[in-house]
PQR file with spaces between the fields and no chain letter, atoms N, CA, C, O and H, PARSE charges and radii, in Angstrom:
ATOM       1  N    MET     1     -16.462    4.698    4.561 -0.4000 1.5000
ATOM       2  CA   MET     1     -16.434    4.009    3.294 -0.0000 2.0000
ATOM       3  C    MET     1     -15.522    2.791    3.416  0.5500 1.7000
ATOM       4  O    MET     1     -14.455    2.866    4.026 -0.5500 1.4000
ATOM       5  N    GLU     2     -15.935    1.695    2.847 -0.4000 1.5000
ATOM       6  CA   GLU     2     -15.131    0.477    2.864 -0.0000 2.0000
ATOM       7  C    GLU     2     -14.762    0.092    1.447  0.5500 1.7000
ATOM       8  O    GLU     2     -15.542    0.283    0.514 -0.5500 1.4000
ATOM       9  H    GLU     2     -16.802    1.634    2.351  0.4000 1.0000
ATOM      10  N    LYS     3     -13.579   -0.446    1.295 -0.4000 1.5000
ATOM      11  CA   LYS     3     -13.121   -0.934    0.004 -0.0000 2.0000
ATOM      12  C    LYS     3     -12.317   -2.203    0.252  0.5500 1.7000
ATOM      13  O    LYS     3     -11.602   -2.309    1.249 -0.5500 1.4000
ATOM      14  H    LYS     3     -12.945   -0.602    2.052  0.4000 1.0000
ATOM      15  N    VAL     4     -12.435   -3.151   -0.647 -0.4000 1.5000
ATOM      16  CA   VAL     4     -11.727   -4.421   -0.509 -0.0000 2.0000
ATOM      17  C    VAL     4     -10.468   -4.385   -1.377  0.5500 1.7000
ATOM      18  O    VAL     4     -10.525   -4.022   -2.551 -0.5500 1.4000
ATOM      19  H    VAL     4     -13.015   -3.065   -1.457  0.4000 1.0000
ATOM      20  N    PHE     5      -9.340   -4.763   -0.791 -0.4000 1.5000
ATOM      21  CA   PHE     5      -8.078   -4.868   -1.511 -0.0000 2.0000
ATOM      22  C    PHE     5      -7.580   -6.301   -1.394  0.5500 1.7000
ATOM      23  O    PHE     5      -7.827   -6.978   -0.396 -0.5500 1.4000
ATOM      24  H    PHE     5      -9.294   -5.058    0.164  0.4000 1.0000
ATOM      25  N    GLU     6      -6.881   -6.751   -2.418 -0.4000 1.5000
ATOM      26  CA   GLU     6      -6.309   -8.099   -2.390 -0.0000 2.0000
ATOM      27  C    GLU     6      -4.877   -8.016   -1.874  0.5500 1.7000
ATOM      28  O    GLU     6      -4.060   -7.258   -2.396 -0.5500 1.4000
ATOM      29  H    GLU     6      -6.681   -6.201   -3.229  0.4000 1.0000
ATOM      30  N    ALA     7      -4.588   -8.795   -0.854 -0.4000 1.5000
ATOM      31  CA   ALA     7      -3.243   -8.838   -0.277 -0.0000 2.0000
ATOM      32  C    ALA     7      -2.583  -10.158   -0.640  0.5500 1.7000
ATOM      33  O    ALA     7      -3.242  -11.193   -0.737 -0.5500 1.4000
ATOM      34  H    ALA     7      -5.252   -9.411   -0.430  0.4000 1.0000
ATOM      35  N    THR     8      -1.286  -10.106   -0.838 -0.4000 1.5000
ATOM      36  CA   THR     8      -0.478  -11.308   -1.012 -0.0000 2.0000
ATOM      37  C    THR     8       0.280  -11.515    0.285  0.5500 1.7000
ATOM      38  O    THR     8       0.965  -10.611    0.764 -0.5500 1.4000
ATOM      39  H    THR     8      -0.750   -9.265   -0.759  0.4000 1.0000
ATOM      40  N    ILE     9       0.157  -12.704    0.850 -0.4000 1.5000
ATOM      41  CA   ILE     9       0.790  -12.990    2.134 -0.0000 2.0000
ATOM      42  C    ILE     9       1.562  -14.294    2.012  0.5500 1.7000
ATOM      43  O    ILE     9       1.053  -15.293    1.504 -0.5500 1.4000
ATOM      44  H    ILE     9      -0.399  -13.438    0.461  0.4000 1.0000
ATOM      45  N    GLU    10       2.808  -14.263    2.492 -0.4000 1.5000
ATOM      46  CA   GLU    10       3.668  -15.443    2.427 -0.0000 2.0000
ATOM      47  C    GLU    10       4.288  -15.707    3.795  0.5500 1.7000
ATOM      48  O    GLU    10       4.502  -14.785    4.583 -0.5500 1.4000
ATOM      49  H    GLU    10       3.221  -13.452    2.905  0.4000 1.0000
ATOM      50  N    LYS    11       4.569  -16.966    4.060 -0.4000 1.5000
ATOM      51  CA   LYS    11       5.237  -17.361    5.301 -0.0000 2.0000
ATOM      52  C    LYS    11       6.736  -17.441    5.028  0.5500 1.7000
ATOM      53  O    LYS    11       7.166  -18.158    4.125 -0.5500 1.4000
ATOM      54  H    LYS    11       4.395  -17.714    3.420  0.4000 1.0000
ATOM      55  N    HIS    12       7.532  -16.708    5.806 -0.4000 1.5000
ATOM      56  CA   HIS    12       8.987  -16.712    5.695 -0.0000 2.0000
ATOM      57  C    HIS    12       9.561  -17.032    7.068  0.5500 1.7000
ATOM      58  O    HIS    12       9.664  -16.154    7.924 -0.5500 1.4000
ATOM      59  H    HIS    12       7.182  -16.126    6.540  0.4000 1.0000
ATOM      60  N    GLY    13       9.929  -18.272    7.271 -0.4000 1.5000
ATOM      61  CA   GLY    13      10.433  -18.664    8.590 -0.0000 2.0000
ATOM      62  C    GLY    13       9.357  -18.493    9.644  0.5500 1.7000
ATOM      63  O    GLY    13       8.271  -19.064    9.540 -0.5500 1.4000
ATOM      64  H    GLY    13       9.846  -18.986    6.576  0.4000 1.0000
ATOM      65  N    ARG    14       9.668  -17.701   10.659 -0.4000 1.5000
ATOM      66  CA   ARG    14       8.699  -17.449   11.737 -0.0000 2.0000
ATOM      67  C    ARG    14       7.775  -16.276   11.441  0.5500 1.7000
ATOM      68  O    ARG    14       6.858  -15.998   12.214 -0.5500 1.4000
ATOM      69  H    ARG    14      10.550  -17.237   10.743  0.4000 1.0000
ATOM      70  N    TRP    15       8.007  -15.587   10.331 -0.4000 1.5000
ATOM      71  CA   TRP    15       7.257  -14.377   10.036 -0.0000 2.0000
ATOM      72  C    TRP    15       6.316  -14.570    8.861  0.5500 1.7000
ATOM      73  O    TRP    15       6.579  -15.355    7.950 -0.5500 1.4000
ATOM      74  H    TRP    15       8.751  -15.813    9.702  0.4000 1.0000
ATOM      75  N    TRP    16       5.208  -13.833    8.903 -0.4000 1.5000
ATOM      76  CA   TRP    16       4.305  -13.693    7.767 -0.0000 2.0000
ATOM      77  C    TRP    16       4.616  -12.327    7.162  0.5500 1.7000
ATOM      78  O    TRP    16       4.729  -11.335    7.882 -0.5500 1.4000
ATOM      79  H    TRP    16       4.994  -13.195    9.644  0.4000 1.0000
ATOM      80  N    VAL    17       4.754  -12.279    5.848 -0.4000 1.5000
ATOM      81  CA   VAL    17       5.068  -11.043    5.138 -0.0000 2.0000
ATOM      82  C    VAL    17       3.969  -10.816    4.099  0.5500 1.7000
ATOM      83  O    VAL    17       3.578  -11.745    3.393 -0.5500 1.4000
ATOM      84  H    VAL    17       4.663  -13.084    5.263  0.4000 1.0000
ATOM      85  N    GLY    18       3.477   -9.593    4.008 -0.4000 1.5000
ATOM      86  CA   GLY    18       2.394   -9.326    3.067 -0.0000 2.0000
ATOM      87  C    GLY    18       2.499   -7.958    2.439  0.5500 1.7000
ATOM      88  O    GLY    18       3.161   -7.058    2.956 -0.5500 1.4000
ATOM      89  H    GLY    18       3.794   -8.838    4.582  0.4000 1.0000
ATOM      90  N    TRP    19       1.816   -7.824    1.291 -0.4000 1.5000
ATOM      91  CA   TRP    19       1.765   -6.548    0.585 -0.0000 2.0000
ATOM      92  C    TRP    19       0.483   -6.464   -0.219  0.5500 1.7000
ATOM      93  O    TRP    19      -0.160   -7.474   -0.507 -0.5500 1.4000
ATOM      94  H    TRP    19       1.278   -8.555    0.872  0.4000 1.0000
ATOM      95  N    VAL    20       0.126   -5.241   -0.575 -0.4000 1.5000
ATOM      96  CA   VAL    20      -1.048   -4.967   -1.405 -0.0000 2.0000
ATOM      97  C    VAL    20      -0.540   -4.280   -2.665  0.5500 1.7000
ATOM      98  O    VAL    20      -0.150   -3.113   -2.631 -0.5500 1.4000
ATOM      99  H    VAL    20       0.648   -4.421   -0.341  0.4000 1.0000
ATOM     100  N    GLU    21      -0.547   -4.999   -3.761 -0.4000 1.5000
ATOM     101  CA   GLU    21       0.014   -4.469   -5.008 -0.0000 2.0000
ATOM     102  C    GLU    21      -0.707   -3.218   -5.494  0.5500 1.7000
ATOM     103  O    GLU    21      -0.090   -2.351   -6.113 -0.5500 1.4000
ATOM     104  H    GLU    21      -0.864   -5.947   -3.789  0.4000 1.0000
ATOM     105  N    ALA    22      -1.992   -3.114   -5.223 -0.4000 1.5000
ATOM     106  CA   ALA    22      -2.776   -1.964   -5.698 -0.0000 2.0000
ATOM     107  C    ALA    22      -2.437   -0.674   -4.951  0.5500 1.7000
ATOM     108  O    ALA    22      -2.825    0.413   -5.378 -0.5500 1.4000
ATOM     109  H    ALA    22      -2.493   -3.817   -4.720  0.4000 1.0000
ATOM     110  N    VAL    23      -1.717   -0.795   -3.842 -0.4000 1.5000
ATOM     111  CA   VAL    23      -1.365    0.379   -3.037 -0.0000 2.0000
ATOM     112  C    VAL    23       0.156    0.374   -2.833  0.5500 1.7000
ATOM     113  O    VAL    23       0.651   -0.263   -1.903 -0.5500 1.4000
ATOM     114  H    VAL    23      -1.402   -1.679   -3.495  0.4000 1.0000
ATOM     115  N    PRO    24       0.894    1.075   -3.691 -0.5600 1.5000
ATOM     116  CA   PRO    24       2.351    1.090   -3.558  0.2800 2.0000
ATOM     117  C    PRO    24       2.790    1.514   -2.157  0.5500 1.7000
ATOM     118  O    PRO    24       2.302    2.504   -1.612 -0.5500 1.4000
ATOM     119  N    GLY    25       3.707    0.755   -1.593 -0.4000 1.5000
ATOM     120  CA   GLY    25       4.213    1.039   -0.256 -0.0000 2.0000
ATOM     121  C    GLY    25       3.465    0.327    0.844  0.5500 1.7000
ATOM     122  O    GLY    25       3.887    0.367    2.000 -0.5500 1.4000
ATOM     123  H    GLY    25       4.103   -0.049   -2.036  0.4000 1.0000
ATOM     124  N    ALA    26       2.360   -0.327    0.515 -0.4000 1.5000
ATOM     125  CA   ALA    26       1.574   -1.040    1.533 -0.0000 2.0000
ATOM     126  C    ALA    26       2.135   -2.440    1.697  0.5500 1.7000
ATOM     127  O    ALA    26       1.767   -3.363    0.970 -0.5500 1.4000
ATOM     128  H    ALA    26       2.017   -0.360   -0.424  0.4000 1.0000
ATOM     129  N    ASN    27       3.023   -2.584    2.653 -0.4000 1.5000
ATOM     130  CA   ASN    27       3.585   -3.886    2.973 -0.0000 2.0000
ATOM     131  C    ASN    27       3.810   -3.954    4.475  0.5500 1.7000
ATOM     132  O    ASN    27       3.959   -2.930    5.142 -0.5500 1.4000
ATOM     133  H    ASN    27       3.322   -1.834    3.244  0.4000 1.0000
ATOM     134  N    SER    28       3.832   -5.173    4.996 -0.4000 1.5000
ATOM     135  CA   SER    28       3.983   -5.329    6.436 -0.0000 2.0000
ATOM     136  C    SER    28       4.387   -6.756    6.754  0.5500 1.7000
ATOM     137  O    SER    28       4.540   -7.593    5.866 -0.5500 1.4000
ATOM     138  H    SER    28       3.711   -6.005    4.455  0.4000 1.0000
ATOM     139  N    GLN    29       4.552   -7.008    8.025 -0.4000 1.5000
ATOM     140  CA   GLN    29       4.869   -8.352    8.492 -0.0000 2.0000
ATOM     141  C    GLN    29       4.225   -8.569    9.849  0.5500 1.7000
ATOM     142  O    GLN    29       3.767   -7.623   10.490 -0.5500 1.4000
ATOM     143  H    GLN    29       4.427   -6.327    8.747  0.4000 1.0000
ATOM     144  N    GLY    30       4.194   -9.815   10.277 -0.4000 1.5000
ATOM     145  CA   GLY    30       3.635  -10.142   11.577 -0.0000 2.0000
ATOM     146  C    GLY    30       4.026  -11.545   11.968  0.5500 1.7000
ATOM     147  O    GLY    30       4.390  -12.356   11.116 -0.5500 1.4000
ATOM     148  H    GLY    30       4.565  -10.583    9.756  0.4000 1.0000
ATOM     149  N    ARG    31       3.954  -11.830   13.233 -0.4000 1.5000
ATOM     150  CA   ARG    31       4.277  -13.175   13.730 -0.0000 2.0000
ATOM     151  C    ARG    31       3.165  -14.169   13.441  0.5500 1.7000
ATOM     152  O    ARG    31       3.394  -15.378   13.397 -0.5500 1.4000
ATOM     153  H    ARG    31       3.659  -11.171   13.925  0.4000 1.0000
ATOM     154  N    THR    32       1.946  -13.643   13.241 -0.4000 1.5000
ATOM     155  CA   THR    32       0.811  -14.506   12.924 -0.0000 2.0000
ATOM     156  C    THR    32       0.129  -13.984   11.665  0.5500 1.7000
ATOM     157  O    THR    32       0.314  -12.832   11.272 -0.5500 1.4000
ATOM     158  H    THR    32       1.760  -12.661   13.276  0.4000 1.0000
ATOM     159  N    LEU    33      -0.651  -14.842   11.051 -0.4000 1.5000
ATOM     160  CA   LEU    33      -1.407  -14.430    9.865 -0.0000 2.0000
ATOM     161  C    LEU    33      -2.352  -13.288   10.213  0.5500 1.7000
ATOM     162  O    LEU    33      -2.482  -12.326    9.457 -0.5500 1.4000
ATOM     163  H    LEU    33      -0.801  -15.777   11.371  0.4000 1.0000
ATOM     164  N    ARG    34      -3.001  -13.400   11.346 -0.4000 1.5000
ATOM     165  CA   ARG    34      -3.924  -12.345   11.781 -0.0000 2.0000
ATOM     166  C    ARG    34      -3.197  -11.016   11.982  0.5500 1.7000
ATOM     167  O    ARG    34      -3.706   -9.962   11.601 -0.5500 1.4000
ATOM     168  H    ARG    34      -2.896  -14.182   11.961  0.4000 1.0000
ATOM     169  N    GLU    35      -2.007  -11.070   12.583 -0.4000 1.5000
ATOM     170  CA   GLU    35      -1.248   -9.852   12.842 -0.0000 2.0000
ATOM     171  C    GLU    35      -0.842   -9.165   11.535  0.5500 1.7000
ATOM     172  O    GLU    35      -0.963   -7.946   11.417 -0.5500 1.4000
ATOM     173  H    GLU    35      -1.593  -11.926   12.893  0.4000 1.0000
ATOM     174  N    VAL    36      -0.364   -9.933   10.556 -0.4000 1.5000
ATOM     175  CA   VAL    36       0.034   -9.305    9.294 -0.0000 2.0000
ATOM     176  C    VAL    36      -1.188   -8.720    8.581  0.5500 1.7000
ATOM     177  O    VAL    36      -1.078   -7.672    7.944 -0.5500 1.4000
ATOM     178  H    VAL    36      -0.266  -10.923   10.652  0.4000 1.0000
ATOM     179  N    GLN    37      -2.336   -9.370    8.675 -0.4000 1.5000
ATOM     180  CA   GLN    37      -3.554   -8.830    8.057 -0.0000 2.0000
ATOM     181  C    GLN    37      -3.952   -7.506    8.705  0.5500 1.7000
ATOM     182  O    GLN    37      -4.299   -6.554    8.007 -0.5500 1.4000
ATOM     183  H    GLN    37      -2.425  -10.221    9.192  0.4000 1.0000
ATOM     184  N    GLU    38      -3.905   -7.442   10.025 -0.4000 1.5000
ATOM     185  CA   GLU    38      -4.242   -6.198   10.724 -0.0000 2.0000
ATOM     186  C    GLU    38      -3.233   -5.104   10.393  0.5500 1.7000
ATOM     187  O    GLU    38      -3.607   -3.948   10.201 -0.5500 1.4000
ATOM     188  H    GLU    38      -3.623   -8.216   10.593  0.4000 1.0000
ATOM     189  N    ASN    39      -1.956   -5.468   10.328 -0.4000 1.5000
ATOM     190  CA   ASN    39      -0.923   -4.494    9.983 -0.0000 2.0000
ATOM     191  C    ASN    39      -1.121   -3.959    8.568  0.5500 1.7000
ATOM     192  O    ASN    39      -0.932   -2.768    8.322 -0.5500 1.4000
ATOM     193  H    ASN    39      -1.651   -6.407   10.485  0.4000 1.0000
ATOM     194  N    LEU    40      -1.498   -4.829    7.643 -0.4000 1.5000
ATOM     195  CA   LEU    40      -1.753   -4.396    6.267 -0.0000 2.0000
ATOM     196  C    LEU    40      -2.954   -3.457    6.187  0.5500 1.7000
ATOM     197  O    LEU    40      -2.925   -2.472    5.450 -0.5500 1.4000
ATOM     198  H    LEU    40      -1.652   -5.797    7.842  0.4000 1.0000
ATOM     199  N    LYS    41      -4.000   -3.758    6.939 -0.4000 1.5000
ATOM     200  CA   LYS    41      -5.173   -2.874    6.966 -0.0000 2.0000
ATOM     201  C    LYS    41      -4.769   -1.476    7.411  0.5500 1.7000
ATOM     202  O    LYS    41      -5.184   -0.480    6.819 -0.5500 1.4000
ATOM     203  H    LYS    41      -4.023   -4.558    7.538  0.4000 1.0000
ATOM     204  N    GLU    42      -3.957   -1.414    8.458 -0.4000 1.5000
ATOM     205  CA   GLU    42      -3.507   -0.126    8.969 -0.0000 2.0000
ATOM     206  C    GLU    42      -2.621    0.582    7.946  0.5500 1.7000
ATOM     207  O    GLU    42      -2.771    1.784    7.727 -0.5500 1.4000
ATOM     208  H    GLU    42      -3.620   -2.223    8.939  0.4000 1.0000
ATOM     209  N    ALA    43      -1.705   -0.147    7.322 -0.4000 1.5000
ATOM     210  CA   ALA    43      -0.811    0.453    6.332 -0.0000 2.0000
ATOM     211  C    ALA    43      -1.598    1.031    5.162  0.5500 1.7000
ATOM     212  O    ALA    43      -1.340    2.157    4.736 -0.5500 1.4000
ATOM     213  H    ALA    43      -1.584   -1.123    7.500  0.4000 1.0000
ATOM     214  N    VAL    44      -2.552    0.273    4.643 -0.4000 1.5000
ATOM     215  CA   VAL    44      -3.358    0.742    3.514 -0.0000 2.0000
ATOM     216  C    VAL    44      -4.152    1.981    3.922  0.5500 1.7000
ATOM     217  O    VAL    44      -4.197    2.958    3.174 -0.5500 1.4000
ATOM     218  H    VAL    44      -2.762   -0.641    4.990  0.4000 1.0000
ATOM     219  N    ALA    45      -4.768    1.953    5.078 -0.4000 1.5000
ATOM     220  CA   ALA    45      -5.558    3.102    5.540 -0.0000 2.0000
ATOM     221  C    ALA    45      -4.698    4.351    5.671  0.5500 1.7000
ATOM     222  O    ALA    45      -5.116    5.436    5.267 -0.5500 1.4000
ATOM     223  H    ALA    45      -4.732    1.159    5.685  0.4000 1.0000
ATOM     224  N    LEU    46      -3.499    4.209    6.232 -0.4000 1.5000
ATOM     225  CA   LEU    46      -2.609    5.357    6.400 -0.0000 2.0000
ATOM     226  C    LEU    46      -2.148    5.917    5.055  0.5500 1.7000
ATOM     227  O    LEU    46      -2.104    7.134    4.871 -0.5500 1.4000
ATOM     228  H    LEU    46      -3.159    3.328    6.560  0.4000 1.0000
ATOM     229  N    ILE    47      -1.807    5.039    4.123 -0.4000 1.5000
ATOM     230  CA   ILE    47      -1.357    5.489    2.806 -0.0000 2.0000
ATOM     231  C    ILE    47      -2.484    6.190    2.062  0.5500 1.7000
ATOM     232  O    ILE    47      -2.268    7.243    1.462 -0.5500 1.4000
ATOM     233  H    ILE    47      -1.842    4.051    4.273  0.4000 1.0000
ATOM     234  N    LEU    48      -3.687    5.616    2.094 -0.4000 1.5000
ATOM     235  CA   LEU    48      -4.814    6.239    1.403 -0.0000 2.0000
ATOM     236  C    LEU    48      -5.149    7.606    1.999  0.5500 1.7000
ATOM     237  O    LEU    48      -5.480    8.542    1.272 -0.5500 1.4000
ATOM     238  H    LEU    48      -3.862    4.761    2.581  0.4000 1.0000
ATOM     239  N    GLU    49      -5.063    7.713    3.311 -0.4000 1.5000
ATOM     240  CA   GLU    49      -5.332    9.002    3.961 -0.0000 2.0000
ATOM     241  C    GLU    49      -4.278   10.039    3.567  0.5500 1.7000
ATOM     242  O    GLU    49      -4.612   11.190    3.287 -0.5500 1.4000
ATOM     243  H    GLU    49      -4.794    6.953    3.902  0.4000 1.0000
ATOM     244  N    ALA    50      -3.013    9.632    3.546 -0.4000 1.5000
ATOM     245  CA   ALA    50      -1.938   10.549    3.149 -0.0000 2.0000
ATOM     246  C    ALA    50      -2.111   10.976    1.690  0.5500 1.7000
ATOM     247  O    ALA    50      -1.914   12.144    1.355 -0.5500 1.4000
ATOM     248  H    ALA    50      -2.741    8.697    3.774  0.4000 1.0000
ATOM     249  N    ASN    51      -2.475   10.039    0.833 -0.4000 1.5000
ATOM     250  CA   ASN    51      -2.691   10.363   -0.579 -0.0000 2.0000
ATOM     251  C    ASN    51      -3.861   11.328   -0.751  0.5500 1.7000
ATOM     252  O    ASN    51      -3.812   12.230   -1.587 -0.5500 1.4000
ATOM     253  H    ASN    51      -2.635    9.090    1.105  0.4000 1.0000
ATOM     254  N    LYS    52      -4.907   11.135    0.040 -0.4000 1.5000
ATOM     255  CA   LYS    52      -6.066   12.024   -0.018 -0.0000 2.0000
ATOM     256  C    LYS    52      -5.667   13.447    0.355  0.5500 1.7000
ATOM     257  O    LYS    52      -6.084   14.406   -0.294 -0.5500 1.4000
ATOM     258  H    LYS    52      -4.947   10.403    0.720  0.4000 1.0000
ATOM     259  N    GLU    53      -4.865   13.577    1.394 -0.4000 1.5000
ATOM     260  CA   GLU    53      -4.413   14.901    1.820 -0.0000 2.0000
ATOM     261  C    GLU    53      -3.552   15.553    0.740  0.5500 1.7000
ATOM     262  O    GLU    53      -3.662   16.755    0.498 -0.5500 1.4000
ATOM     263  H    GLU    53      -4.526   12.798    1.922  0.4000 1.0000
ATOM     264  N    LEU    54      -2.699   14.763    0.092 -0.4000 1.5000
ATOM     265  CA   LEU    54      -1.860   15.307   -0.973 -0.0000 2.0000
ATOM     266  C    LEU    54      -2.696   15.771   -2.162  0.5500 1.7000
ATOM     267  O    LEU    54      -2.390   16.792   -2.778 -0.5500 1.4000
ATOM     268  H    LEU    54      -2.610   13.787    0.289  0.4000 1.0000
ATOM     269  N    ARG    55      -3.754   15.022   -2.487 -0.4000 1.5000
ATOM     270  CA   ARG    55      -4.633   15.403   -3.604 -0.0000 2.0000
ATOM     271  C    ARG    55      -5.363   16.703   -3.308  0.5500 1.7000
ATOM     272  O    ARG    55      -5.651   17.477   -4.221 -0.5500 1.4000
ATOM     273  H    ARG    55      -4.003   14.192   -1.986  0.4000 1.0000
ATOM     274  N    GLU    56      -5.661   16.945   -2.049 -0.4000 1.5000
ATOM     275  CA   GLU    56      -6.414   18.138   -1.684 -0.0000 2.0000
ATOM     276  C    GLU    56      -5.560   19.401   -1.723  0.5500 1.7000
ATOM     277  O    GLU    56      -6.090   20.507   -1.827 -0.5500 1.4000
ATOM     278  H    GLU    56      -5.427   16.316   -1.308  0.4000 1.0000
ATOM     279  N    GLU    57      -4.238   19.241   -1.640 -0.4000 1.5000
ATOM     280  CA   GLU    57      -3.355   20.397   -1.754 -0.0000 2.0000
ATOM     281  C    GLU    57      -3.353   20.860   -3.206  0.5500 1.7000
ATOM     282  O    GLU    57      -3.423   20.045   -4.126 -0.5500 1.4000
ATOM     283  H    GLU    57      -3.807   18.343   -1.556  0.4000 1.0000
ATOM     284  N    LYS    58      -3.275   22.146   -3.400 -0.4000 1.5000
ATOM     285  CA   LYS    58      -3.257   22.672   -4.762 -0.0000 2.0000
ATOM     286  C    LYS    58      -1.809   22.742   -5.247  0.5500 1.7000
ATOM     287  O    LYS    58      -0.995   23.470   -4.679 -0.5500 1.4000
ATOM     288  H    LYS    58      -3.218   22.808   -2.653  0.4000 1.0000
ATOM     289  N    PRO    59      -1.493   21.988   -6.289 -0.5600 1.5000
ATOM     290  CA   PRO    59      -0.124   22.014   -6.796  0.2800 2.0000
ATOM     291  C    PRO    59       0.172   23.315   -7.532  0.5500 1.7000
ATOM     292  O    PRO    59      -0.726   23.938   -8.099 -0.5500 1.4000
ATOM     293  N    VAL    60       1.414   23.709   -7.517 -0.4000 1.5000
ATOM     294  CA   VAL    60       1.822   24.887   -8.271 -0.0000 2.0000
ATOM     295  C    VAL    60       1.678   24.571   -9.746  0.5500 1.7000
ATOM     296  O    VAL    60       1.038   25.317  -10.487 -0.5500 1.4000
ATOM     297  H    VAL    60       2.143   23.203   -7.057  0.4000 1.0000
ATOM     298  N    ARG    61       2.282   23.449  -10.180 -0.4000 1.5000
ATOM     299  CA   ARG    61       2.154   22.980  -11.557 -0.0000 2.0000
ATOM     300  C    ARG    61       2.174   21.463  -11.543  0.5500 1.7000
ATOM     301  O    ARG    61       2.874   20.846  -10.740 -0.5500 1.4000
ATOM     302  H    ARG    61       2.802   22.843   -9.578  0.4000 1.0000
ATOM     303  N    ARG    62       1.411   20.876  -12.427 -0.4000 1.5000
ATOM     304  CA   ARG    62       1.387   19.423  -12.533 -0.0000 2.0000
ATOM     305  C    ARG    62       1.506   19.053  -13.998  0.5500 1.7000
ATOM     306  O    ARG    62       0.826   19.622  -14.853 -0.5500 1.4000
ATOM     307  H    ARG    62       0.842   21.377  -13.080  0.4000 1.0000
ATOM     308  N    TYR    63       2.367   18.106  -14.278 -0.4000 1.5000
ATOM     309  CA   TYR    63       2.585   17.640  -15.638 -0.0000 2.0000
ATOM     310  C    TYR    63       2.344   16.141  -15.702  0.5500 1.7000
ATOM     311  O    TYR    63       2.648   15.413  -14.756 -0.5500 1.4000
ATOM     312  H    TYR    63       2.920   17.644  -13.584  0.4000 1.0000
ATOM     313  N    LYS    64       1.801   15.689  -16.812 -0.4000 1.5000
ATOM     314  CA   LYS    64       1.672   14.269  -17.084 -0.0000 2.0000
ATOM     315  C    LYS    64       2.452   14.003  -18.357  0.5500 1.7000
ATOM     316  O    LYS    64       2.129   14.545  -19.414 -0.5500 1.4000
ATOM     317  H    LYS    64       1.554   16.280  -17.580  0.4000 1.0000
ATOM     318  N    LYS    65       3.461   13.183  -18.262 -0.4000 1.5000
ATOM     319  CA   LYS    65       4.314   12.868  -19.401 -0.0000 2.0000
ATOM     320  C    LYS    65       4.433   11.364  -19.535  0.5500 1.7000
ATOM     321  O    LYS    65       4.424   10.637  -18.542 -0.5500 1.4000
ATOM     322  H    LYS    65       3.724   12.742  -17.403  0.4000 1.0000
ATOM     323  N    LYS    66       4.542   10.916  -20.743 -0.4000 1.5000
ATOM     324  CA   LYS    66       4.810    9.506  -20.993 -0.0000 2.0000
ATOM     325  C    LYS    66       6.311    9.316  -21.042  0.5500 1.7000
ATOM     326  O    LYS    66       7.030   10.134  -21.615 -0.5500 1.4000
ATOM     327  H    LYS    66       4.550   11.507  -21.549  0.4000 1.0000
ATOM     328  N    ILE    67       6.785    8.234  -20.440 -0.4000 1.5000
ATOM     329  CA   ILE    67       8.210    7.943  -20.464 -0.0000 2.0000
ATOM     330  C    ILE    67       8.425    6.557  -21.045  0.5500 1.7000
ATOM     331  O    ILE    67       7.595    5.665  -20.874 -0.5500 1.4000
ATOM     332  H    ILE    67       6.200    7.569  -19.975  0.4000 1.0000
ATOM     333  N    LEU    68       9.534    6.386  -21.727 -0.4000 1.5000
ATOM     334  CA   LEU    68       9.881    5.123  -22.329 -0.0000 2.0000
ATOM     335  C    LEU    68      10.943    4.454  -21.485  0.5500 1.7000
ATOM     336  O    LEU    68      11.985    5.047  -21.206 -0.5500 1.4000
ATOM     337  H    LEU    68      10.208    7.111  -21.866  0.4000 1.0000
ATOM     338  N    VAL    69      10.689    3.232  -21.081 -0.4000 1.5000
ATOM     339  CA   VAL    69      11.637    2.474  -20.289 -0.0000 2.0000
ATOM     340  C    VAL    69      12.054    1.254  -21.084  0.5500 1.7000
ATOM     341  O    VAL    69      11.216    0.426  -21.442 -0.5500 1.4000
ATOM     342  H    VAL    69       9.842    2.750  -21.308  0.4000 1.0000
ATOM     343  N    ASN    70      13.337    1.139  -21.362 -0.4000 1.5000
ATOM     344  CA   ASN    70      13.855   -0.031  -22.068 -0.0000 2.0000
ATOM     345  C    ASN    70      14.093   -1.155  -21.091  0.5500 1.7000
ATOM     346  O    ASN    70      14.725   -0.959  -20.053 -0.5500 1.4000
ATOM     347  H    ASN    70      14.017    1.812  -21.072  0.4000 1.0000
ATOM     348  N    MET    71      13.593   -2.330  -21.414 -0.4000 1.5000
ATOM     349  CA   MET    71      13.752   -3.473  -20.516 -0.0000 2.0000
ATOM     350  C    MET    71      14.399   -4.619  -21.252  0.5500 1.7000
ATOM     351  O    MET    71      14.621   -5.680  -20.669 -0.5500 1.4000
ATOM     352  H    MET    71      13.080   -2.489  -22.257  0.4000 1.0000
């Protein structure tokens, strides 16, 4: 299965730094634009696979609560 994600990539000195906002924790860097793109693909794939495995485990109890955050 293939899915398209939007990545934000910026040049910082000699490094390219990127992240995928839709996938928390998916961030990476590389010396070239191509390298950071490949690193991001790998990061997203690994995170999605880990999340899939966690979803398949049966939780003892799961709660959904709304929280109020003052900003």
